[in-house]
Every structure is written in C-alpha cells, then in structure tokens.
C-alpha positions as CSV (number, residue, x, y, z in Angstrom):
1,X,142.1,78.8,101.1
2,X,139.7,81.5,102.2
3,X,136.6,80.6,104.3
4,X,133.7,78.8,102.6
5,X,130.8,81.0,103.7
6,X,128.1,78.5,103.3
7,X,125.2,77.2,105.4
8,X,125.8,73.6,104.7
9,X,125.9,72.6,108.3
10,X,124.4,75.6,110.1
11,X,121.0,74.3,110.3
12,X,119.2,73.3,113.5
13,X,119.1,69.7,114.7
14,X,115.4,69.8,115.4
15,X,113.9,66.7,116.9
16,X,110.4,65.6,117.8
17,X,108.8,62.5,119.3
18,X,107.3,60.2,116.8
19,X,105.1,57.1,116.5
20,X,104.9,54.8,113.6
21,X,101.2,54.0,113.9
22,X,99.7,57.3,112.6
23,X,98.3,57.0,109.1
24,X,100.0,59.7,107.0
25,X,97.9,58.9,103.9
26,X,94.6,59.9,105.6
27,X,93.7,63.5,105.0
28,X,93.5,65.4,108.2
29,X,92.5,69.0,109.0
30,X,91.8,71.5,111.8
31,X,88.2,72.5,112.6
32,X,86.9,75.3,114.8
33,X,85.2,73.4,117.7
34,X,84.1,76.4,119.8
35,X,84.0,80.2,119.6
36,X,83.6,82.1,122.9
37,X,83.1,85.8,123.5
38,X,83.6,86.9,127.1
39,X,83.2,83.2,128.1
40,X,79.9,82.6,126.2
41,X,79.6,80.2,123.3
42,X,78.6,81.9,120.0
43,X,78.3,80.8,116.4
44,X,80.8,83.2,115.0
45,X,83.2,86.0,116.0
46,X,85.4,88.7,114.3
47,X,88.6,86.7,114.1
48,X,91.2,87.5,111.3
49,X,92.2,84.5,109.1
50,X,95.1,85.1,106.6
51,X,96.3,82.7,104.0
52,X,98.5,84.3,101.4
53,X,96.6,87.2,99.9
54,X,93.3,85.9,101.1
55,X,92.0,87.6,104.3
56,X,88.8,86.7,106.2
57,X,87.6,88.8,109.1
58,X,85.3,86.3,110.9
59,X,85.3,82.7,111.8
60,X,82.4,80.3,112.2
61,X,82.0,77.3,114.5
62,X,82.6,74.2,112.5
63,X,84.8,76.0,109.9
64,X,87.8,74.1,108.6
65,X,91.1,76.0,108.8
66,X,93.4,75.2,105.9
67,X,97.1,74.6,106.3
68,X,99.1,77.8,106.0
69,X,96.4,79.9,107.7
70,X,97.3,82.5,110.3
71,X,94.7,83.0,112.9
72,X,94.7,86.3,114.9
73,X,92.3,86.4,117.8
74,X,91.1,89.8,119.2
75,X,90.4,90.7,122.8
76,X,87.5,89.0,124.6
77,X,87.5,86.1,122.1
78,X,88.6,82.5,122.7
79,X,88.9,80.0,119.9
80,X,89.1,76.2,120.3
81,X,90.4,74.4,117.3
82,X,90.5,70.6,117.1
83,X,92.2,68.3,114.6
84,X,90.7,65.3,112.9
85,X,90.0,62.5,115.3
86,X,90.5,64.8,118.3
87,X,94.2,64.0,118.3
88,X,95.2,67.6,119.1
89,X,93.4,70.6,120.5
90,X,94.6,74.2,120.3
91,X,93.0,76.9,122.5
92,X,93.7,80.4,121.4
93,X,93.4,83.0,124.2
94,X,92.4,86.6,123.6
95,X,95.1,88.5,121.8
96,X,96.9,85.4,120.6
97,X,98.1,84.5,117.1
98,X,99.1,81.1,115.6
99,X,99.6,79.7,112.1
100,X,98.5,76.1,111.3
101,X,101.5,75.2,109.1
102,X,101.1,71.5,108.5
103,X,98.5,68.9,109.4
104,X,99.1,65.2,108.6
105,X,100.8,62.3,110.3
106,X,102.3,65.0,112.5
107,X,101.3,68.6,113.1
108,X,103.3,71.8,112.9
109,X,102.0,75.0,114.4
110,X,103.7,78.4,114.7
111,X,103.0,80.5,117.7
112,X,103.2,84.1,116.5
113,X,102.3,85.9,119.8
114,X,100.0,85.9,122.8
115,X,99.0,82.9,124.8
116,X,97.8,79.5,123.4
117,X,97.2,76.1,125.0
118,X,98.0,72.9,123.2
119,X,96.7,69.4,124.2
120,X,97.8,66.2,122.4
121,X,96.4,62.7,122.9
122,X,99.3,60.3,123.6
123,X,100.5,58.0,120.8
124,X,98.2,59.3,118.1
125,X,100.5,61.5,116.1
126,X,104.0,61.0,114.6
127,X,104.9,64.4,116.0
128,X,103.4,67.6,117.3
129,X,105.5,70.7,117.2
130,X,105.0,74.3,118.1
131,X,107.6,76.8,116.7
132,X,108.0,80.1,118.6
133,X,110.2,82.5,116.7
134,X,112.7,80.8,114.3
135,X,115.0,79.6,117.1
136,X,112.6,77.8,119.6
137,X,110.6,74.7,118.9
138,X,108.6,72.7,121.4
139,X,108.0,69.0,120.6
140,X,105.8,66.6,122.5
141,X,104.5,63.1,122.9
142,X,101.1,63.3,124.4
143,X,100.8,66.2,126.8
144,X,99.2,69.5,127.6
145,X,101.3,72.7,127.5
146,X,101.0,76.4,126.8
147,X,103.1,78.9,125.0
148,X,103.0,82.6,126.0
149,X,104.8,85.3,124.1
150,X,105.0,88.8,125.6
151,X,107.5,91.6,125.5
152,X,110.1,89.6,123.7
153,X,109.9,86.6,126.1
154,X,108.6,83.2,125.3
155,X,107.3,81.0,128.2
156,X,106.5,77.3,128.0
157,X,104.4,75.8,130.7
158,X,103.8,72.0,130.9
159,X,100.8,70.9,132.8
160,X,100.8,67.2,131.8
161,X,103.5,65.0,130.4
162,X,106.8,66.4,129.0
163,X,107.9,68.9,126.4
164,X,111.2,68.9,124.6
165,X,112.3,72.5,123.6
166,X,114.9,72.8,120.9
167,X,116.8,76.1,121.0
168,X,119.1,77.2,118.2
169,X,121.7,79.8,118.9
170,X,125.4,80.1,119.7
171,X,127.6,78.4,122.2
172,X,130.5,80.6,123.5
173,X,133.4,78.3,124.3
174,X,136.5,80.2,125.2
175,X,136.9,82.7,122.4
176,X,134.9,80.7,119.9
177,X,131.3,81.3,118.8
178,X,129.7,78.2,117.5
179,X,126.2,77.7,116.1
180,X,124.4,74.8,117.8
181,X,121.0,73.3,118.6
182,X,120.4,72.1,122.2
183,X,117.4,70.5,123.9
184,X,115.7,71.4,127.2
185,X,113.2,69.0,128.7
186,X,110.4,70.3,130.9
187,X,107.7,68.2,132.6
188,X,104.7,68.6,134.8
189,X,106.4,66.6,137.6
190,X,109.8,68.2,137.8
191,X,110.6,71.5,135.9
192,X,107.2,72.6,134.5
193,X,108.2,76.0,133.1
194,X,110.9,77.6,131.1
195,X,111.2,81.2,129.9
196,X,113.5,82.4,127.0
197,X,114.3,85.7,125.4
198,X,115.4,84.4,122.0
199,X,117.0,86.2,119.1
200,X,118.8,85.1,115.9
201,X,122.2,85.7,117.6
202,X,121.5,84.7,121.2
203,X,124.0,82.8,123.4
204,X,122.8,79.4,124.7
205,X,125.6,78.9,127.1
206,X,129.2,80.1,127.9
207,X,132.1,77.9,128.9
208,X,135.8,78.7,129.4
209,X,136.8,75.8,127.2
210,X,135.6,72.6,125.5
211,X,136.5,70.5,128.5
212,X,134.2,72.5,130.7
213,X,131.4,72.4,128.1
214,X,131.7,68.6,127.6
215,X,131.8,68.1,131.4
216,X,128.6,70.1,131.7
217,X,126.7,68.0,129.1
218,X,128.2,64.8,130.5
219,X,126.7,65.7,133.8
220,X,123.4,66.5,132.2
221,X,123.4,63.0,130.7
222,X,124.3,61.4,134.1
223,X,121.5,63.3,135.8
224,X,119.0,62.2,133.1
225,X,120.2,58.6,133.5
226,X,119.6,58.7,137.3
227,X,116.0,59.9,136.6
228,X,115.5,57.0,134.2
229,X,113.6,59.3,131.9
230,X,114.3,58.0,128.4
231,X,113.3,61.2,126.7
232,X,115.6,63.3,128.9
233,X,118.4,60.7,128.5
234,X,118.4,60.9,124.7
235,X,117.9,64.6,124.6
236,X,121.1,64.8,126.7
237,X,122.9,62.4,124.4
238,X,122.0,64.7,121.4
239,X,123.2,67.7,123.3
240,X,126.5,66.0,124.1
241,X,126.9,64.7,120.6
242,X,126.5,68.3,119.2
243,X,129.2,69.6,121.6
244,X,131.6,66.7,120.7
245,X,131.1,67.3,117.0
246,X,131.8,71.1,117.3
247,X,134.9,70.2,119.3
248,X,136.1,68.0,116.4
249,X,135.9,64.8,118.5
250,X,134.1,63.0,115.7
251,X,134.5,59.4,116.9
252,X,132.9,60.3,120.3
253,X,130.2,62.3,118.6
254,X,129.3,59.3,116.3
255,X,129.2,57.0,119.3
256,X,126.9,59.4,121.2
257,X,124.5,60.0,118.3
258,X,124.4,56.2,117.5
259,X,123.4,55.5,121.1
260,X,120.4,57.8,120.7
261,X,119.6,56.4,117.2
262,X,119.6,52.8,118.7
263,X,117.0,53.8,121.3
264,X,114.8,55.6,118.8
265,X,115.0,52.5,116.5
266,X,113.8,50.3,119.4
267,X,110.9,52.8,120.0
268,X,110.1,52.8,116.2
269,X,110.4,56.6,116.5
270,X,110.9,57.6,112.9
271,X,111.2,61.4,113.3
272,X,113.7,61.2,116.1
273,X,115.6,58.5,114.2
274,X,115.9,61.0,111.4
275,X,117.2,63.7,113.8
276,X,119.9,61.4,115.1
277,X,120.8,60.3,111.6
278,X,121.1,64.0,110.7
279,X,123.6,64.5,113.5
280,X,125.6,61.5,112.2
281,X,125.5,62.9,108.7
282,X,126.8,66.3,109.9
283,X,129.7,64.6,111.7
284,X,130.6,62.5,108.7
285,X,130.5,65.7,106.6
286,X,132.8,67.5,109.0
287,X,135.4,64.7,108.7
288,X,135.1,64.8,104.8
289,X,133.5,61.3,104.6
290,X,130.9,62.5,102.1
291,X,129.6,59.1,101.0
292,X,128.8,58.1,104.6
293,X,127.3,61.6,105.2
294,X,125.1,61.2,102.1
295,X,123.9,57.7,103.3
296,X,122.8,59.1,106.6
297,X,121.1,62.1,105.0
298,X,119.2,59.9,102.6
299,X,117.9,57.8,105.4
300,X,117.0,60.9,107.4
301,X,115.2,62.4,104.4
302,X,113.1,59.2,103.9
303,X,112.0,59.3,107.6
304,X,111.3,63.1,107.6
305,X,109.1,62.8,104.5
306,X,107.3,59.7,105.8
307,X,106.1,61.5,108.9
308,X,105.6,64.9,107.1
309,X,108.3,66.7,109.1
310,X,108.7,69.8,106.8
311,X,111.5,71.4,108.8
312,X,113.6,68.3,109.0
313,X,113.1,67.7,105.3
314,X,114.2,71.2,104.5
315,X,117.3,71.0,106.6
316,X,118.3,67.6,105.2
317,X,117.8,68.8,101.6
318,X,120.1,71.7,102.3
319,X,122.8,69.4,103.6
320,X,122.4,67.0,100.7
321,X,122.6,70.0,98.3
322,X,126.0,70.9,99.7
323,X,127.4,67.5,99.2
324,X,126.1,67.5,95.7
325,X,127.7,70.8,95.1
326,X,131.1,69.5,96.4
327,X,130.8,66.7,93.9
328,X,130.2,69.1,91.1
329,X,126.6,67.9,90.7
330,X,125.3,71.4,90.2
331,X,121.8,70.6,88.7
332,X,121.1,68.2,91.5
333,X,122.4,70.7,94.2
334,X,120.2,73.5,92.8
335,X,117.2,71.2,92.8
336,X,117.8,70.2,96.5
337,X,118.3,73.8,97.6
338,X,115.3,75.0,95.7
339,X,113.1,72.3,97.3
340,X,114.4,73.5,100.7
341,X,113.6,77.1,99.8
342,X,110.0,76.2,98.9
343,X,109.6,74.3,102.2
344,X,111.0,77.2,104.3
345,X,108.7,79.6,102.6
346,X,105.7,77.3,103.3
347,X,106.6,77.5,107.0
348,X,107.1,81.3,107.0
349,X,110.7,80.7,108.1
350,X,112.4,83.9,107.0
351,X,115.9,82.9,108.2
352,X,115.7,79.5,106.6
353,X,114.6,81.1,103.4
354,X,117.6,83.5,103.6
355,X,120.0,80.5,104.1
356,X,118.5,78.6,101.2
357,X,118.8,81.7,98.9
358,X,122.4,82.0,100.1
359,X,123.1,78.3,99.2
360,X,121.5,78.6,95.8
361,X,123.7,81.7,95.1
362,X,126.8,79.7,96.2
363,X,126.1,76.9,93.8
364,X,125.6,79.4,90.9
365,X,128.9,81.0,91.8
366,X,130.7,77.7,91.5
367,X,129.4,77.5,88.0
368,X,130.8,80.9,87.2
369,X,127.3,82.6,87.1
370,X,128.4,85.5,89.2
371,X,125.6,87.9,88.3
372,X,123.0,85.3,89.4
373,X,125.0,84.5,92.5
374,X,125.1,88.2,93.5
375,X,121.3,88.5,92.9
376,X,120.7,85.6,95.3
377,X,123.2,86.8,97.9
378,X,121.6,90.2,97.9
379,X,118.2,88.7,98.5
380,X,119.5,86.6,101.3
381,X,121.3,89.7,102.8
382,X,118.0,91.6,102.9
383,X,116.2,88.7,104.7
384,X,119.0,88.3,107.2
385,X,118.7,91.9,108.0
386,X,114.9,91.6,108.2
387,X,115.2,88.8,110.7
388,X,118.0,90.5,112.6
389,X,120.4,87.6,111.9
390,X,123.7,89.5,112.2
391,X,125.8,86.3,111.7
392,X,123.9,85.6,108.5
393,X,124.3,89.2,107.4
394,X,128.1,88.9,107.9
395,X,128.2,85.7,105.9
396,X,126.3,87.3,103.0
397,X,128.5,90.4,103.0
398,X,131.6,88.2,103.1
399,X,130.4,86.2,100.1
400,X,129.5,89.3,98.2
401,X,133.1,90.4,98.7
402,X,134.4,87.1,97.6
403,X,132.3,87.1,94.4
404,X,133.9,90.5,93.5
405,X,137.3,89.0,94.2
406,X,136.5,86.0,91.9
407,X,135.6,88.6,89.2
408,X,138.9,90.4,89.8
409,X,136.9,93.5,91.0
410,X,139.2,94.0,93.9
411,X,138.2,97.5,94.8
412,X,134.6,96.3,95.0
413,X,135.5,93.3,97.1
414,X,137.0,95.1,100.1
415,X,134.1,97.2,101.4
416,X,131.6,94.3,102.0
417,X,134.5,92.2,103.5
418,X,135.3,95.1,105.9
419,X,131.6,95.4,106.8
420,X,131.5,91.7,107.5
421,X,134.7,92.0,109.6
422,X,133.1,94.9,111.7
423,X,130.0,92.8,112.4
424,X,131.9,89.8,113.4
425,X,134.1,91.8,115.7
426,X,131.0,93.2,117.3
427,X,129.6,89.7,117.8
428,X,132.8,88.6,119.3
429,X,133.2,85.9,116.7
430,X,137.0,85.6,116.6
431,X,136.9,82.6,114.2
432,X,134.8,84.5,111.8
433,X,137.1,87.5,112.1
434,X,140.1,85.3,111.3
435,X,138.5,83.8,108.2
436,X,137.4,87.2,107.0
437,X,140.9,88.6,107.5
438,X,142.1,85.7,105.3
439,X,139.6,86.8,102.7
440,X,140.8,90.4,102.9
441,X,144.4,89.2,102.7
442,X,143.6,87.2,99.5
443,X,142.1,90.3,97.9
444,X,145.1,92.4,98.9
445,X,147.4,89.7,97.4
446,X,145.5,89.8,94.1
447,X,145.9,93.6,94.1
448,X,149.6,93.1,94.5
449,X,149.6,94.8,97.9
450,X,151.7,92.0,99.4
451,X,152.8,93.8,102.6
452,X,149.1,94.6,103.4
453,X,148.1,91.0,102.6
454,X,150.8,89.6,104.9
455,X,149.6,91.8,107.7
456,X,146.0,90.7,107.3
457,X,147.0,87.0,107.1
458,X,149.3,87.2,110.1
459,X,146.5,88.7,112.1
460,X,144.3,85.9,111.0
461,X,146.9,83.3,111.9
462,X,147.4,84.9,115.4
463,X,143.6,84.7,116.0
464,X,143.6,81.0,115.0
465,X,146.6,80.4,117.3
466,X,144.8,82.0,120.2
467,X,141.7,79.9,119.5
468,X,143.7,76.7,119.4
469,X,142.4,76.1,115.8
470,X,145.1,74.2,114.1
471,X,143.2,73.9,110.8
472,X,142.6,77.6,110.7
473,X,146.2,78.4,111.6
474,X,147.4,76.1,108.8
475,X,145.0,77.7,106.3
476,X,146.4,81.1,107.1
477,X,149.9,79.8,106.8
478,X,149.0,78.3,103.4
479,X,147.8,81.8,102.3
480,X,151.0,83.3,103.6
481,X,153.0,80.8,101.6
482,X,151.1,81.7,98.4
483,X,151.7,85.4,99.1
484,X,155.4,84.8,99.8
485,X,155.7,82.9,96.5
486,X,154.0,85.8,94.6
487,X,156.7,88.1,95.9
488,X,159.3,85.8,94.5
489,X,160.1,84.2,97.8
490,X,159.7,80.7,96.5
491,X,161.7,78.9,99.2
492,X,159.8,80.7,102.0
493,X,156.5,80.1,100.3
494,X,157.1,76.4,99.8
495,X,158.2,76.0,103.4
496,X,155.0,77.6,104.6
497,X,152.8,75.5,102.3
498,X,154.6,72.3,103.3
499,X,154.2,73.1,107.0
500,X,150.5,73.7,106.4
501,X,150.1,70.5,104.4
502,X,151.7,68.6,107.3
503,X,149.1,70.0,109.8
504,X,146.2,69.2,107.4
505,X,147.5,65.6,107.1
506,X,147.9,65.2,110.9
507,X,144.4,66.4,111.7
508,X,142.8,64.4,108.9
509,X,141.6,67.3,106.7
510,X,141.9,65.9,103.2
511,X,140.3,68.8,101.4
512,X,142.8,71.3,102.7
513,X,145.7,68.9,102.3
514,X,144.9,68.5,98.7
515,X,144.6,72.3,98.2
516,X,148.0,72.7,99.9
517,X,149.5,70.0,97.6
518,X,148.2,71.7,94.5
519,X,149.6,75.1,95.6
520,X,152.9,73.4,96.3
521,X,152.9,72.0,92.8
522,X,152.1,75.3,91.2
523,X,154.9,77.0,93.0
524,X,157.3,74.2,92.0
525,X,156.1,74.7,88.4
526,X,156.9,78.4,88.6
527,X,160.4,77.4,89.7
528,X,160.6,75.0,86.6
529,X,161.0,72.0,89.0
530,X,158.6,70.1,86.8
531,X,159.1,66.6,88.1
532,X,158.5,67.7,91.7
533,X,155.5,69.7,90.6
534,X,154.0,66.8,88.8
535,X,154.4,64.6,91.9
536,X,152.7,67.1,94.1
537,X,149.8,67.7,91.7
538,X,149.3,63.9,91.2
539,X,149.1,63.5,95.0
540,X,146.5,66.2,95.2
541,X,144.6,64.6,92.3
542,X,144.3,61.3,94.1
543,X,142.7,63.0,97.1
544,X,140.3,65.2,95.0
545,X,139.2,62.1,93.2
546,X,138.7,60.2,96.4
547,X,136.6,63.0,97.8
548,X,134.5,63.2,94.6
549,X,135.5,66.9,94.2
550,X,134.9,67.3,90.4
551,X,135.9,70.9,90.1
552,X,139.3,70.6,91.7
553,X,139.9,67.3,89.9
554,X,139.4,69.0,86.6
555,X,141.5,72.0,87.4
556,X,144.3,69.8,88.8
557,X,144.3,67.6,85.7
558,X,144.7,70.7,83.5
559,X,147.7,71.7,85.5
560,X,149.2,68.2,85.2
561,X,148.7,68.3,81.4
562,X,150.3,71.7,81.3
563,X,153.4,70.4,83.2
564,X,153.7,67.3,81.0
565,X,153.6,69.6,78.0
566,X,156.3,71.8,79.5
567,X,158.4,68.7,80.3
568,X,158.3,67.6,76.7
569,X,159.1,71.0,75.1
570,X,161.2,72.6,77.9
571,X,159.1,75.8,77.4
572,X,159.1,78.1,80.4
573,X,155.8,78.4,82.2
574,X,153.6,81.4,81.2
C-alpha cells in the first residue's frame, strides 16, 4: 500500500489558443528577414547558431533557420526572423537567445534569455507559444508581446491583444503541497505586464484550506465573466477545474472542464479543446475510471497531433502510458513513454525528459526488470538534480529505495528513502513525508523490525490525519494491519484492514479497496479460515477485473487457486 511514485498525472495542463484554418500539411519555416548592427542594416553578422553538434558563428540575411536551432545574439546586433507567410515575427534584441523548436500549423519557441519581441498575425496559426524556463509558457491568439529574462526573473509585456501565461508549480493549501498548472491572462488594455521568478519548486499560491482556494478561483471566474472576456473566462474555468480536481471534487471539476470544452468546441479551437479534454482525462483517472480517462486522452492526442502541439502530445502520451501500465499492457506503455521521451528531448525539456525516464523505469520495474528500472531511475535522478527539481529528486530517490525493497535488499532500501524523506521535510510536503514514512515502515516490516515499522506507520497516519487525507490515513492503517498480522496479531490486523477497506469503499477508491480485500483474504488464509479468505479474495478479483488491472488480477487468481487446493486437501498454508 506504499505510495506509487509515478508522474502519471504530474504534467502541466498547457493550453494555447487555436484556429482550425491553418494548413498543417504545408511546410513552413523561419527566415532571417533583417540583420542590424548598431541600428544599421547589414548582410550578415556574427550570430551563433547551434543545432545539435553543428555550430555556425554567423548568420546571413535571407537564411532559413531550421527547427531545433538555438540562436544566440551578441551585443550590438538585432535579428528579425519571420515565418512563412509573415504569420509571425520574432525580433531578437542584443544579448538575447531563443530556440525555434517547432514550425508548422502552430509555432513553439523557447526563450533562453535576454529580451525578444514576438508579433503574431491574428487567426493565421493554430497556436503560437513561447516557453520561458520549463515552468512558464506564453500562448497567444494574434498579438504582440515581449519576453525579457534577467537575473532569474521573467517579464512578459503585452503591447497588443492578450497573452495567456501558463505557470506550473505548487499550490500550498493548508499543509498540503500540490503540483498544479494555472493560467494568468495579461492584455494591452488592462494588465499589460507580469513578472515571475520561476523555479522547478516554486509556490504559485498559498491558501489556508481548499475552501479558501476554491473561493479565490470562483471569484477569478466571476471577475472574468463581468469583463465578458471569453479568453479570461475559460482560463479561469480551467484554473477552477484544476483546484476542484486536486480537492477530490471530481463531479464539480468535470462540470467546470466541460464548460470550457463546450466553448472551445464552438470556437473550433482544437488545441484548447485538447487541453480541456486532458483535464477531463486527469479527473477520470483520479477517480479510477480508466476507460473514460483513456477516451478523453485519445481525443486530446488526436487534436494535439493535428495542430502540431509537441508538448501537449508528450504530456498526453505519458498519461496514456500510465493507463496502459495499470492494465498490464507493458509493451504499449513503454512505447507511449518512449515517444514522450523523444518529444521532450526535441524540445530541450530536461525536466520532462527526467519524468519520461522515470516512467519508463517504473514500467520496467512492474515487469520485474529491476536492473533496467534502476538504470532509468538513476538517469532521471541526475536530470532532476540538473534542473533543480527537488520534488522530482525526492520521487526518484524514493523509487530507488522501493526497488531495493522489491528485491529484498532492505539495507540498501533505507538510505535513499531517508534522503527522500529529508528533502520532502525541507520542502514542507507533509503528504510526501507521510507516504515516504509508509515506504520506510514497509521496509522495516520486511526486515522483521515490527516495532520500528509501527512507529513509522503511525507517524504517517498522524500526518494524514492532520492533512484531512482519509485515503492516506486508511492506507497507513492498512499497512499497520499487515504489520500487526505479521506479529501474529491476526485479530488486530484484520480489524485495521477492515476499517481501511470501509474508508476506501466510502470515498470511492476501488484500487485501494481491492488491495485491502486481498490483504484481508491473505490474513484469513494464514488463520486457516479458508471459506472467508476465498470470499474476500473473490471480491477483490471482481474489482481488479473491472479496473483492468492485469497484474493484480493474476496474483489474486493464484491466491484463490491456492486456497481452493488447501480446502480440498486440508493442508496448512506454507
């Protein structure tokens, strides 16, 4: 019942305005329209162009810049780059750096530093997006805006139209730390400028509780509705949907996302439809409705690919991969995660690459390929550290510890788990602390250190209680029950497991309910109460089959066959 340290749902809900009319099949490119040195037009200048291992140290007027090329402009030089048909123009100021990531029906540019100005002709592109660091993305209809990065700050300034800025970080709600993506809207007529100091672990907002958080985003929606700004209204809906989903108010979240989806359908806005569908899919996944989640993800993936939204495609492939893994479709899951990995690498997204490597390792571990899993986890750990993603680092360390636990190398398991615990305590992530304490308690139980295990598990349970997390509290109680049973306290263990099962059923958590039922059956089997054990395991089997969880279906069927054999022979359990 330990925490599943995976990035199935941690990805950003990145949304960009979209228009159906752009012709994705027509090849498009970026061309240098003008080169200026100290304000005077010249034919060429010493500008550094980097694409993979190929480096050029000058640029010519009229030169085509291939996708994936990083452009670093020195002092005194201004570079004006225009896309096919004049649909977008990028003006690189002295000292600036951008990467032209993708040019097609939509365009993706990464701002690496300095100051650049972007101008987009209205209703000519499916999307235009500028990524600044791996946690800020500006998306526009037709507009003119600038991005200026200096001394760790990123400033967006809109001089015409509107810009939607998606920021990915953490919401602090009470004592919980929750990863989220939220949208700010700036415009030339109201709030023209916004400055951020982003990091991989930054806090987007802090609220005393979920009620306060929801009230804030409900007010944001009301303010947007009074302005009659459709872009702001639906950005606010998506923000509210994210908060409702994190709170576990799934019906409300689905309603909010669906309202945004309906608007984007009326606008024939494919990329934003895909983003709203992704939110719906995340919600369905959280409530264990995997078939509905997959349907939403499939629709989102079709839209993302149609408009050439690389980031949306990568995030959706990751989410699809995790459903496939839960269904035991390992080859398909690996294919999905590896496609996502390729896309993240094409965008130069180090943190996305780390998460994809992590997920690949997780799938390999489910197949029992622990050496391969460790190799991928260690690669992801190095990248998380490189990008200063301390949350990701803690997740990788915890999974490295869990792999050692799975291999019965208990002494090796505890050091990375304790490192993860220290990081999470420093981050103030009490939920992460609680789950890691459960992992540590599991290792201690496997070592036979039952008193230590119970102390760790009781600390975890107290954290969950303080957080108001009933599912986490019940998960810790289930682990406590398993530990009590291992000590020979079958009656106490069963009581704990049955209480945990009751909570899982009440909150509508079928995965954990089935796990609890299976553990109840195994304890009953140890007591030679075979008929009761058979009933508990058969109940668990029904749920695992309904969820499409192949691994747990197979293992539960084996336990059922074992009990049936014991019932025939009367042989005591091994």
